[in-house]
N, C-alpha and C positions, 0 to 999 in steps of 0.2 A: 172329567179332565179339563173342562173349560175351553176346548177348542171348537171354533165355529167356522164353517165355510159358507161362502156366499156365491150365488150365481150372477150372471150378467144382468139378469132382470131384478136382482136385489133379494131373491128368496134366500133365506138362511136355514142352515141345518146345524144342529148341535151334534158333535161327534161324541160317542161314548167311550168304547174301549178299542184298543188296537188289536186287530185279529190276525194280522199277517204282515210280512215285510219281504221285500225282494232286493235285487241288486240296485234298483233305482227308486222304488217307491214303498209306501206303507199303506195298508188298508185298514180302515176304521169302520166300526158299526155306526149307523146313522140313526138318530132319534126321529123316527117317522113310522106311521102306521103301516106303510108298505115295506116289503123286505128289500131294503136298500143298504149299500155300503158305499164308502167313498175311498178312492185311491188318490193319494197325494204324493207328488214328487217335489222335494225341497230345492234341490240344486241340479236341474237338468243341464246338460252341456250348453244348450242354447234355449233359454227360457221362452223367448218369443216363438222359436220354431216349435217347441213342444206344445205351447198353447194353440198354435195354428193347426198342428197335427190333431189335437183333441177336438178342436172346433170342426174340422173337416169330417172326422169320424162321426161326430154327433149329427152333422148334416146328412151324412150317408145313411143314417138310420132310417130315413124315409125313402131311400131309393129302392126300386124293385129287387135288386140283387140282395140287399141286406134284409129287406122284409121277408124274402124267401128263407134266409138263414135263421131268422128269428121266429118263423112260424112253428106251430106245434107246441105240445106240452109234454114234459117241461121244456122251458126255453133253454137251448143248449149253449148260447153265447152271451157272456156278460158284456153286452155292448154299452159303450159310453152313452148316457142319457142326456147329461147336461154338464158343461164345463163349470168348474168351481175354483175358487182360490180361498185361502185362509183370510178371514176378516182382519182388517188392520191396514197399515200403511202399504199401498200397492207397490211402492218402490223399495221396500225393505228387502235386504238380501236373503233373509230367511223365510220370506213369504213362500208358501207352497202352492203349486198349481196342480190341478187334477180334474177328476170328474166323479159324478155319482153314477152307479150302475146297480144292476140287480144283485142281490145277495144270493150266491149260488148255494149257500148252505140250506136254503129253503127246500131244495129238491135233491141235493147231492151231498156226498162226503168227499174229502180229498182223495184224489186218484191213487195216491201212494198207499191207501189202505187196501187196495186190491193186490198190491205187490208184496205184502208182508203176511205170512201165515198167522202171526199173533194178532195183527190188526184185523185181519179178515174175520177171525173167530170172535173178536171183541166187538167190532163195529158192523160187520156184514156177515152175521152168523149163517145166513143161507147161501153164501157164495161157494160155488164149486168151480171146477175147471170149465164147465159149461158157461158160467158167468164170465170167466176170463175170456172165453171165446167170443161171447156176445159183446163184451166191451171192446175187444180188438176189432170186431166188425164195425161197431158203432163209431169208433175213432177213425177208422179208414173211410167210412161213409162221410163223416163230418169233414175230414180233411179234403176229400175229393170234391165236396160241395164248395168249400172255401176256395180251392184252386179254380174251380169252374167259374167262380164269380170274380176272379182276379186278385184274390188275397193270398199272401204268403205269410205263414206264421213266423218263420225265421228263428224263433226261440222256443220251439216245441219241446216240452219237458214235463215230467210228472207234476212239478210245482204249479204249473199253469193249467192243469187239467182237473176235472171232477168226474165222479162216477157214482152210480147207485147200485143197489142190490140186484137189479135186473140187468145190469150191464150197460145201461145207458150212460152216455159220456157228454160232458160239457167242457167249455174252454173259457178262460179269462185272459186278462192282460192284453186286450185287443190293441192298446196304444203302442205296443212294441211291434206290431205287424208291419209288413211292407205292403203298400197299396198306392194306387194312383187316384187323383182327384182332378178330373179334366186332363190337362197336360202335365200337371205337377206330380212328380214321383216323391213319395215319402218313404225313404229307404229304411230297411230294418238294420239295426246295429247290434242288437243283443245276441249273445251266444252263451252256452253253458257247457262246461267240460263234461264229457261223456255223452252229450246230446248235440253234437256238432258234426256235420258231414266232413269227411277228410279234406275236401277242397277249401273249406272255410277255417280249418284249424291253423292258427298262427299267421293268418293273412288278413287281407281286407276284402276278400271276395264277398259280394252281397248275397243274401239268401235268394233262393228261387224254389220252384216247386220240387225240383229234383233233390235239393238239400233237405227239404221237408220230408220227402219220401224216404230218405235214408234214416232220418230220426224216427219216422213212423215204424220202420222195420225194427229198430232198436226197442221201441215201446211195445210192439206186438210180441217180440221175443220175451220181454220181461213179463208181460201178462201171461203168456202160455207156459213160461218156464219158472213161475212162482218167484218173480222178482230178479232172476238171474240176468245180468247184463250180458249181451252176446260177446262183448270184448273183455269180459272179466277174466281174471286168472293171471298167475305168474307165468312169465315166459317159459316155454317148454324146453328151451335150450340152456336153462340154468342162469340166464342173465337176471339182472335186477328188475323188479317191477317199478315202473315210473309213474304211469297214470293210465286211465282208460283212453285218453286221447293218444298217448304214445302207442298203445296197442292197436288203436284204429289205424294210425298212420303206417304201422308195420304189418298190418293184416293179421294180427294175432286174434284168432276167432275160432272157437271150437266147432262152429257150424261149417267153416271152410276146411279146417285141418285140426283134428282132435289132438294132435301132438304139439300144436303150437302154443298151448297154454295148459297149465296144471290147475285143475279144479278140485275142491274138497270132495271127499267121498259122499258127503250128504247132498251134493247137487242133484237136481232132478235128472233122471236118465235122458240122454240126448235123443233116444229113439222113441220118446213119448209123442213126438210131433208127427202129424200126418205127412205122408210123402210129398204131396203137392205143396204143403206149406213150407217144408224144408227146402224145396226147389226155389221158392220165392226168397227165402232168406239167403240162399247161396247167390242168387242173382243180385239181391240188394246189396250184399257186402263184398261181392267179388266180380260182378259183371254189370249188365245193363239193369238199372234199378227199375223194379216194377212200380207203376204209378199207384196212387192211393185207390183209384177205382178198381184196379185189378186185385189189390189186396181185399177190398170189400167183397168182390165177387167170389174169390177163393174161400174166404172165411165164412161167407154165407153158405157155401156148399158144404163146409165141414159141420155146419149146424143143422143140416137137412135131416129129416126123419130117417132113423136107422144108422146115422153116422156116429152116434155116441153110445157108449156102453157104461153100465154101472157095475162097480166091483161087487162081487158076491159076498165078500167079507165085510167091507166097510162102505156103506152106501154114499158117503161123502166123496168117495174116490170115483170120479167120472173121468173117462178117457176115450180116445178115438177107438172105433171098432177095428182099426188096422192093427192095434196092439192086442195080441191074443191073451195076454194076462196084464194085470194091473201095474202100471209103472209107479204109481204112488205107494203101493205096498212094497215094491222093490226099494224105493227111496227110504221108506220107513225102516226096512231091515238094515239100512246103512246108517241109521241114527237120526233121521229127520222125517217129518211128516208135513208136507205142504198143506194138506187139508185134514187137520186133526179133528177128532170128534168134538162136538160141542160139549163144554163142561156140564157136569151133572147138575140138574135143576134148572137148566136153561133150555128153551124150546129149540129144537132142530128144525129150522125152516126149510131144509132141503126135502123133508119127507113129503111125499105127495106132489112134488113139483114136477111138471113135465120137462123133459130134456129138450 
Protein backbone atom coordinates (compact mmCIF):
# COMPACT_ATOMS: atom_id res chain seq x y z
CA UNK A 1 0.00 0.00 0.00
CA UNK A 2 3.10 2.23 0.14
CA UNK A 3 2.38 3.84 3.54
CA UNK A 4 5.36 4.34 5.84
CA UNK A 5 5.49 5.59 9.42
CA UNK A 6 8.48 7.07 11.19
CA UNK A 7 9.37 7.39 14.87
CA UNK A 8 11.02 10.35 16.58
CA UNK A 9 14.38 8.59 16.39
CA UNK A 10 14.00 8.11 12.63
CA UNK A 11 13.11 4.41 12.59
CA UNK A 12 10.78 3.55 9.72
CA UNK A 13 8.13 0.88 9.39
CA UNK A 14 6.30 -0.04 6.22
CA UNK A 15 2.60 -0.67 6.73
CA UNK A 16 1.01 -3.52 4.82
CA UNK A 17 -2.73 -4.04 5.17
CA UNK A 18 -5.43 -2.21 7.08
CA UNK A 19 -6.82 -4.62 9.65
CA UNK A 20 -9.26 -2.45 11.58
CA UNK A 21 -10.83 0.96 12.01
CA UNK A 22 -12.74 2.82 14.68
CA UNK A 23 -14.33 6.18 15.44
CA UNK A 24 -11.01 8.02 15.39
CA UNK A 25 -8.27 5.80 14.01
CA UNK A 26 -7.20 2.97 11.75
CA UNK A 27 -5.00 -0.02 12.56
CA UNK A 28 -2.46 -1.41 10.10
CA UNK A 29 -0.24 -4.45 10.04
CA UNK A 30 3.46 -3.58 10.30
CA UNK A 31 6.27 -5.14 8.29
CA UNK A 32 8.45 -6.32 11.18
CA UNK A 33 9.65 -9.71 12.48
CA UNK A 34 7.89 -8.93 15.76
CA UNK A 35 4.08 -9.13 16.09
CA UNK A 36 3.35 -5.40 15.77
CA UNK A 37 0.60 -3.17 14.42
CA UNK A 38 0.28 0.59 14.10
CA UNK A 39 -2.70 2.75 15.04
CA UNK A 40 -2.99 6.03 13.13
CA UNK A 41 -5.32 8.99 13.69
CA UNK A 42 -5.52 11.36 10.71
CA UNK A 43 -7.45 14.32 12.11
CA UNK A 44 -7.65 14.31 15.91
CA UNK A 45 -9.56 17.31 17.37
CA UNK A 46 -6.25 18.67 18.68
CA UNK A 47 -3.22 17.18 16.91
CA UNK A 48 -0.66 18.49 19.42
CA UNK A 49 -2.72 17.28 22.38
CA UNK A 50 -3.08 13.83 20.86
CA UNK A 51 0.65 13.52 20.24
CA UNK A 52 1.35 14.61 23.81
CA UNK A 53 -1.14 12.00 25.09
CA UNK A 54 0.60 9.22 23.17
CA UNK A 55 4.05 10.37 24.28
CA UNK A 56 2.99 10.34 27.93
CA UNK A 57 1.52 6.84 27.59
CA UNK A 58 4.72 5.61 25.97
CA UNK A 59 6.66 7.09 28.87
CA UNK A 60 4.37 5.41 31.42
CA UNK A 61 5.18 2.04 29.90
CA UNK A 62 8.29 2.00 32.11
CA UNK A 63 6.45 2.97 35.31
CA UNK A 64 5.85 0.25 37.95
CA UNK A 65 2.06 0.51 37.65
CA UNK A 66 2.19 -0.18 33.92
CA UNK A 67 4.89 -2.83 34.21
CA UNK A 68 2.51 -4.71 36.53
CA UNK A 69 -0.28 -4.51 33.96
CA UNK A 70 1.98 -5.78 31.20
CA UNK A 71 3.40 -8.68 33.22
CA UNK A 72 2.51 -12.29 32.45
CA UNK A 73 1.78 -14.18 29.27
CA UNK A 74 -0.05 -13.51 27.09
CA UNK A 75 0.31 -9.74 27.43
CA UNK A 76 -3.20 -8.43 28.12
CA UNK A 77 -2.81 -4.76 27.15
CA UNK A 78 -1.78 -3.41 23.74
CA UNK A 79 0.23 -0.56 25.27
CA UNK A 80 1.70 2.14 22.99
CA UNK A 81 5.39 1.29 22.44
CA UNK A 82 6.63 4.22 20.36
CA UNK A 83 4.96 7.31 18.84
CA UNK A 84 4.96 7.46 15.04
CA UNK A 85 3.72 9.71 12.25
CA UNK A 86 3.30 9.09 8.56
CA UNK A 87 6.42 9.93 6.60
CA UNK A 88 6.30 13.14 4.59
CA UNK A 89 5.67 16.81 5.25
CA UNK A 90 5.16 17.19 9.04
CA UNK A 91 2.87 20.17 8.47
CA UNK A 92 0.53 18.54 5.95
CA UNK A 93 -3.07 18.53 7.14
CA UNK A 94 -3.52 14.85 6.27
CA UNK A 95 -0.46 13.62 8.09
CA UNK A 96 -1.46 10.95 10.60
CA UNK A 97 -0.13 10.50 14.13
CA UNK A 98 -0.24 7.39 16.22
CA UNK A 99 1.82 4.64 17.72
CA UNK A 100 3.14 1.12 17.28
CA UNK A 101 1.80 -1.55 19.63
CA UNK A 102 1.67 -5.30 20.06
CA UNK A 103 -0.50 -7.22 17.60
CA UNK A 104 -3.16 -8.80 19.84
CA UNK A 105 -3.99 -11.29 17.08
CA UNK A 106 -0.84 -13.12 18.13
CA UNK A 107 -2.60 -14.51 21.21
CA UNK A 108 -6.28 -13.56 20.95
CA UNK A 109 -9.29 -13.34 18.70
CA UNK A 110 -11.78 -10.44 18.68
CA UNK A 111 -13.94 -10.48 21.81
CA UNK A 112 -17.13 -10.39 19.73
CA UNK A 113 -16.48 -13.99 18.69
CA UNK A 114 -17.41 -15.07 22.22
CA UNK A 115 -20.76 -13.30 21.93
CA UNK A 116 -22.02 -15.03 18.77
CA UNK A 117 -22.99 -18.73 18.62
CA UNK A 118 -22.00 -18.97 14.94
CA UNK A 119 -18.62 -17.31 15.54
CA UNK A 120 -17.93 -19.42 18.62
CA UNK A 121 -18.37 -22.64 16.71
CA UNK A 122 -16.28 -21.37 13.81
CA UNK A 123 -13.45 -19.58 15.65
CA UNK A 124 -13.53 -20.98 19.20
CA UNK A 125 -14.94 -24.50 18.78
CA UNK A 126 -14.05 -25.45 22.34
CA UNK A 127 -15.91 -22.57 23.96
CA UNK A 128 -18.76 -23.37 26.35
CA UNK A 129 -20.58 -21.39 29.03
CA UNK A 130 -17.62 -22.20 31.28
CA UNK A 131 -15.43 -20.25 28.83
CA UNK A 132 -17.81 -17.30 28.96
CA UNK A 133 -17.70 -17.41 32.75
CA UNK A 134 -13.89 -17.47 32.69
CA UNK A 135 -13.80 -14.53 30.26
CA UNK A 136 -16.19 -12.56 32.46
CA UNK A 137 -13.92 -13.12 35.46
CA UNK A 138 -10.79 -12.26 33.45
CA UNK A 139 -12.37 -9.02 32.22
CA UNK A 140 -13.40 -8.05 35.75
CA UNK A 141 -9.91 -8.81 37.07
CA UNK A 142 -8.28 -6.75 34.31
CA UNK A 143 -10.59 -3.78 34.88
CA UNK A 144 -10.07 -3.94 38.65
CA UNK A 145 -6.31 -3.84 38.09
CA UNK A 146 -6.58 -0.89 35.69
CA UNK A 147 -8.67 1.04 38.21
CA UNK A 148 -6.23 0.21 41.01
CA UNK A 149 -3.44 1.75 38.94
CA UNK A 150 -5.40 4.93 38.25
CA UNK A 151 -6.60 4.26 34.70
CA UNK A 152 -10.18 4.67 33.47
CA UNK A 153 -11.06 2.97 30.17
CA UNK A 154 -13.96 5.29 29.41
CA UNK A 155 -14.89 3.60 26.12
CA UNK A 156 -15.11 0.00 27.26
CA UNK A 157 -16.79 -2.05 24.52
CA UNK A 158 -16.45 -5.34 22.60
CA UNK A 159 -14.56 -3.69 19.74
CA UNK A 160 -11.70 -2.75 22.09
CA UNK A 161 -11.45 -6.19 23.68
CA UNK A 162 -9.83 -9.51 22.81
CA UNK A 163 -10.32 -13.06 24.09
CA UNK A 164 -9.05 -16.60 23.58
CA UNK A 165 -10.43 -20.12 23.86
CA UNK A 166 -9.46 -20.36 27.53
CA UNK A 167 -11.41 -17.26 28.47
CA UNK A 168 -8.39 -14.98 28.82
CA UNK A 169 -9.05 -11.35 27.91
CA UNK A 170 -7.00 -8.45 26.54
CA UNK A 171 -7.68 -4.79 25.78
CA UNK A 172 -6.52 -2.30 23.14
CA UNK A 173 -7.11 1.39 22.27
CA UNK A 174 -5.21 2.58 25.33
CA UNK A 175 -4.89 6.05 23.78
CA UNK A 176 -8.57 6.75 24.51
CA UNK A 177 -8.25 6.05 28.25
CA UNK A 178 -8.45 8.70 30.95
CA UNK A 179 -5.27 8.95 33.01
CA UNK A 180 -2.98 11.33 34.85
CA UNK A 181 0.67 12.06 34.29
CA UNK A 182 2.11 14.05 37.14
CA UNK A 183 -0.45 16.78 37.75
CA UNK A 184 -1.80 16.73 34.20
CA UNK A 185 -5.10 14.97 33.53
CA UNK A 186 -5.68 13.45 30.11
CA UNK A 187 -9.48 13.15 29.94
CA UNK A 188 -11.40 10.40 28.23
CA UNK A 189 -13.75 11.67 25.54
CA UNK A 190 -14.97 8.63 23.62
CA UNK A 191 -18.23 6.83 24.25
CA UNK A 192 -20.18 4.21 22.32
CA UNK A 193 -23.98 3.78 22.12
CA UNK A 194 -25.08 0.80 24.17
CA UNK A 195 -21.86 0.84 26.19
CA UNK A 196 -22.22 4.12 28.07
CA UNK A 197 -23.32 4.59 31.66
CA UNK A 198 -26.60 6.56 31.99
CA UNK A 199 -24.94 9.60 33.58
CA UNK A 200 -22.72 10.00 30.49
CA UNK A 201 -25.45 9.61 27.85
CA UNK A 202 -26.20 12.86 26.07
CA UNK A 203 -23.96 14.95 28.30
CA UNK A 204 -20.37 15.90 28.91
CA UNK A 205 -19.71 14.03 32.15
CA UNK A 206 -16.19 12.55 32.13
CA UNK A 207 -15.76 8.81 32.65
CA UNK A 208 -14.77 7.38 36.00
CA UNK A 209 -14.37 3.96 37.57
CA UNK A 210 -18.12 3.80 38.28
CA UNK A 211 -19.03 4.40 34.63
CA UNK A 212 -16.59 1.64 33.65
CA UNK A 213 -18.24 -0.65 36.21
CA UNK A 214 -21.63 -0.09 34.58
CA UNK A 215 -20.30 -1.16 31.19
CA UNK A 216 -18.49 -4.11 32.77
CA UNK A 217 -21.88 -5.37 33.97
CA UNK A 218 -23.27 -4.97 30.44
CA UNK A 219 -20.40 -7.02 28.98
CA UNK A 220 -20.62 -9.72 31.65
CA UNK A 221 -24.34 -10.03 30.90
CA UNK A 222 -23.57 -10.41 27.21
CA UNK A 223 -20.98 -13.08 27.92
CA UNK A 224 -23.21 -15.12 30.20
CA UNK A 225 -26.38 -14.62 28.12
CA UNK A 226 -24.85 -15.52 24.74
CA UNK A 227 -24.54 -11.98 23.43
CA UNK A 228 -27.87 -10.65 24.76
CA UNK A 229 -27.53 -7.02 25.80
CA UNK A 230 -29.21 -6.43 29.18
CA UNK A 231 -31.13 -3.43 27.80
CA UNK A 232 -32.18 -5.11 24.55
CA UNK A 233 -35.83 -5.49 23.64
CA UNK A 234 -38.86 -3.52 22.55
CA UNK A 235 -40.63 -1.53 25.26
CA UNK A 236 -43.07 -3.72 27.13
CA UNK A 237 -45.67 -0.94 27.19
CA UNK A 238 -46.07 -1.07 23.42
CA UNK A 239 -44.05 2.06 22.69
CA UNK A 240 -41.55 2.37 19.87
CA UNK A 241 -38.03 1.07 20.26
CA UNK A 242 -35.59 3.96 19.96
CA UNK A 243 -32.16 2.67 20.96
CA UNK A 244 -30.23 0.80 23.61
CA UNK A 245 -29.30 4.12 25.20
CA UNK A 246 -32.97 5.10 25.38
CA UNK A 247 -33.72 1.84 27.16
CA UNK A 248 -30.81 2.50 29.54
CA UNK A 249 -32.11 5.96 30.42
CA UNK A 250 -35.63 4.64 30.97
CA UNK A 251 -34.55 1.58 32.94
CA UNK A 252 -35.93 -0.94 30.46
CA UNK A 253 -34.05 -4.06 31.48
CA UNK A 254 -35.28 -7.63 31.80
CA UNK A 255 -33.02 -8.22 34.80
CA UNK A 256 -34.81 -5.44 36.71
CA UNK A 257 -38.32 -5.99 35.36
CA UNK A 258 -39.18 -8.78 32.94
CA UNK A 259 -42.28 -6.89 31.78
CA UNK A 260 -40.31 -3.78 30.79
CA UNK A 261 -39.10 -5.25 27.49
CA UNK A 262 -40.23 -7.84 24.99
CA UNK A 263 -37.59 -10.38 23.98
CA UNK A 264 -37.75 -13.06 21.26
CA UNK A 265 -38.68 -16.58 22.34
CA UNK A 266 -35.22 -17.72 21.28
CA UNK A 267 -33.48 -15.57 23.93
CA UNK A 268 -31.61 -17.54 26.62
CA UNK A 269 -33.73 -18.26 29.72
CA UNK A 270 -33.31 -15.52 32.33
CA UNK A 271 -33.04 -18.07 35.13
CA UNK A 272 -29.85 -19.61 33.73
CA UNK A 273 -27.85 -17.11 35.83
CA UNK A 274 -26.64 -18.03 39.33
CA UNK A 275 -28.54 -16.19 42.06
CA UNK A 276 -25.55 -14.23 43.35
CA UNK A 277 -24.67 -13.06 39.84
CA UNK A 278 -28.25 -11.93 39.26
CA UNK A 279 -28.00 -9.89 42.47
CA UNK A 280 -24.95 -8.10 41.08
CA UNK A 281 -26.73 -7.30 37.82
CA UNK A 282 -29.69 -5.80 39.69
CA UNK A 283 -27.37 -3.67 41.76
CA UNK A 284 -25.33 -2.60 38.72
CA UNK A 285 -28.38 -1.50 36.71
CA UNK A 286 -30.71 -0.30 39.44
CA UNK A 287 -28.79 0.40 42.62
CA UNK A 288 -25.28 0.84 43.98
CA UNK A 289 -22.92 -0.44 41.29
CA UNK A 290 -20.60 -3.27 42.30
CA UNK A 291 -16.96 -2.53 41.63
CA UNK A 292 -14.94 -4.64 39.22
CA UNK A 293 -13.11 -6.35 42.09
CA UNK A 294 -16.40 -7.63 43.53
CA UNK A 295 -17.45 -8.92 40.11
CA UNK A 296 -14.14 -10.77 39.88
CA UNK A 297 -14.67 -12.34 43.29
CA UNK A 298 -18.25 -13.48 42.60
CA UNK A 299 -17.45 -14.83 39.15
CA UNK A 300 -14.46 -16.76 40.50
CA UNK A 301 -16.76 -18.34 43.08
CA UNK A 302 -19.10 -19.53 40.30
CA UNK A 303 -16.17 -21.30 38.64
CA UNK A 304 -15.17 -23.17 41.80
CA UNK A 305 -15.19 -27.00 41.75
CA UNK A 306 -18.72 -28.35 41.92
CA UNK A 307 -20.40 -25.15 40.75
CA UNK A 308 -20.79 -26.19 37.10
CA UNK A 309 -22.76 -29.04 35.57
CA UNK A 310 -22.68 -30.69 32.15
CA UNK A 311 -25.89 -31.55 30.32
CA UNK A 312 -26.53 -35.29 30.10
CA UNK A 313 -27.85 -34.94 26.55
CA UNK A 314 -25.45 -32.43 24.96
CA UNK A 315 -21.99 -32.15 26.56
CA UNK A 316 -21.44 -28.68 25.08
CA UNK A 317 -24.28 -27.45 27.30
CA UNK A 318 -22.59 -26.35 30.52
CA UNK A 319 -24.56 -24.53 33.20
CA UNK A 320 -24.67 -23.62 36.88
CA UNK A 321 -25.56 -26.39 39.33
CA UNK A 322 -28.29 -24.08 40.69
CA UNK A 323 -30.30 -24.92 37.56
CA UNK A 324 -31.74 -28.46 38.01
CA UNK A 325 -32.10 -28.97 34.27
CA UNK A 326 -30.27 -27.61 31.22
CA UNK A 327 -31.21 -24.03 30.25
CA UNK A 328 -29.57 -24.39 26.86
CA UNK A 329 -31.78 -27.35 25.98
CA UNK A 330 -34.76 -25.22 26.97
CA UNK A 331 -33.52 -22.53 24.61
CA UNK A 332 -32.99 -25.09 21.85
CA UNK A 333 -36.60 -26.22 22.16
CA UNK A 334 -37.63 -22.61 21.47
CA UNK A 335 -35.70 -22.45 18.20
CA UNK A 336 -32.11 -21.50 19.03
CA UNK A 337 -28.99 -23.11 20.46
CA UNK A 338 -26.31 -20.87 21.92
CA UNK A 339 -23.83 -23.75 22.16
CA UNK A 340 -24.58 -25.98 19.17
CA UNK A 341 -22.72 -29.16 18.40
CA UNK A 342 -19.48 -28.84 16.44
CA UNK A 343 -20.09 -29.60 12.73
CA UNK A 344 -19.40 -33.17 11.64
CA UNK A 345 -15.78 -33.84 10.77
CA UNK A 346 -14.39 -31.09 13.03
CA UNK A 347 -12.82 -31.85 16.43
CA UNK A 348 -14.90 -31.06 19.51
CA UNK A 349 -12.37 -29.43 21.83
CA UNK A 350 -14.75 -29.52 24.78
CA UNK A 351 -14.33 -33.27 25.26
CA UNK A 352 -12.06 -34.12 28.12
CA UNK A 353 -11.69 -30.52 29.26
CA UNK A 354 -12.06 -29.88 32.98
CA UNK A 355 -14.77 -27.46 34.08
